[in-house]
C-alpha positions, 0 to 999 in steps of 0.5 A, a space after each residue: 733213608 730214616 734217620 736211624 739208618 742214616 746214623 747207622 750207616 755213619 757209625 759203621 764207616 766211622 768204624 770201619 775207617 778207624 779199623 783200616 786206619 788202625 791197620 795201617 799203623 806201624 809197630 813204632 807208631 803203635 808202641 812209641 818209645 820203648 823202655 824197660 821195666 823189670 824184667 820186660 820190654 815196655 811201649 809207651 803205654 806201659 804195656 808188655 811188648 815182644 819184637 820179633 824180626 830178623 838179623 842182617 849178616 855181617 855187613 861187609 860179606 853180604 852188602 847187597 842186602 843193605 838196602 831199603 827194600 830188604 826193611 820193607 820186605 821184612 815188615 810187609 811180607 814177613 811181618 816183622 816189627 825189628 830188624 837188626 844191623 849187623 855192623 862187621 867190625 873185624 874182617 875187613 869191616 868198620 876197622 878199616 873201611 868206617 865210612 863204608 861200613 857206617 853208610 850201609 848201618 845208616 841206610 838200614 836205620 833210615 829205611 826202619 824209621 821210614 817203614 816204621 819198625 825198630 831197627 837193632 844197630 849191632 857192633 858186631 864184634 868178638 873183642 870189643 874191649 880191644 876196639 873201644 875208642 872206635 866203638 865210642 866214635 861210632 855210637 857217638 855219630 849214631 846217637 847224635 844222628 839217630 837218637 831222637 828216633 824211638 826206632 833205634 836199639 843199641 847192641 853194644 857188643 855182639 859176642 864176647 868171648 871168655 872174658 870177665 864180666 866184672 872186669 871186663 864187659 861191664 867197664 866196657 858197656 860202662 863207657 859205651 853207654 855214657 857216650 850214647 846217653 850223652 846224645 840219647 837218653 832213652 833209648 834200650 841199650 843192650 849189652 852182650 855178655 860172656 861166652 858168645 853172649 850165653 852167661 847172662 846170669 852172670 849179670 845177676 849179682 852185678 847188674 848195670 845200674 842204668 835205665 833201659 838196659 837189657 842183656 843179651 842172649 844167643 842161642 843155636 837150637 841145636 847146640 844150645 838145649 835145655 842147659 841154656 834154657 836153664 840158664 835164661 829161666 834162672 835170669 827171668 827168675 831174677 828180673 833180669 832183662 834179656 833180649 835175644 838179638 841173634 838165634 839160629 835154628 841150627 847149630 852154633 856154627 850156622 851149619 848141619 840141621 835145621 832142628 825144628 823141635 829144638 827151635 820150637 821148644 826155644 820160642 815157647 819159652 821166650 814166647 811164654 816170658 815176652 822175651 824179643 828176638 831175632 833169627 840169623 839171618 838175611 843171607 844166601 850164604 851156602 849154610 842151614 841158618 841162611 833163610 835164602 838159598 844161594 844166589 838169591 837177591 833181596 827181590 827173592 824174599 817174598 818168593 817161598 820157593 827161594 826160602 831154605 828150610 830155615 826161612 821158611 820155618 822162621 817166616 812161618 813163625 813171623 807171620 804166625 805170631 804177627 800182632 795187628 796194632 791196637 790202640 
């Protein structure tokens, strides 16, 4: 064999090895520490990125999905680069059983760290301003234990009701941000907005003057159509960073039909503007927005025959949108 062929084979072998090594990189290994600049989520190389994934259901009601296998399957089979752990606060959740519910969230955090994807730690509450001390205690523990991992994203208030941004929500968020930053100076914090996290435009004239802060926008495609998209566009134009930590393909109740057309219009808007999003939800509850059919288990997540209409639509979108890690 001539020397030039040996060199060629060595070069090709090295390129193949590099490709395979790169292909095995996890989303976190690829993107590292995230940050907010202007309206955009960026990776450690200051490149605009987009996270797409799934939210788990209320932790107290579907605990069977708060296991490592859920995370590994969502990463490897569904091609998620983020998962959302919804800590139930009320309704026999954290307020009554703090250790039990926190343990579930930590299981998902540790699985996300192990498998190299991002994890949204969601204070899943509609009255968090009434639970300020409990929220501070929870985020103190989480930020101390996991704040040094770039995987963690804090969602400090899921869906406020019809309350004031200026008088209620911004003061609440400021307290929780201070609590988290005492232990974690860098990771992204996502702040809920009025009216079930739809009126993100109320933030425009009075944002939180801290680094790496984004604001929550939630929608359910069959209920929230062009009027809410117009609000989103207004906020985007104002360079306010949005993170859609929860959306559904159905109406706001989680029931009704799966509106594929309206969902795809929303996806086009979010993808065009590189806005990250998580679908609601990994659940076998008998409602249209669940991705699994009733009586399904974690082991059924890879089985398309066990998926609902919404599940098939969401999984197809996640796989189609998946981008291999690039150096």
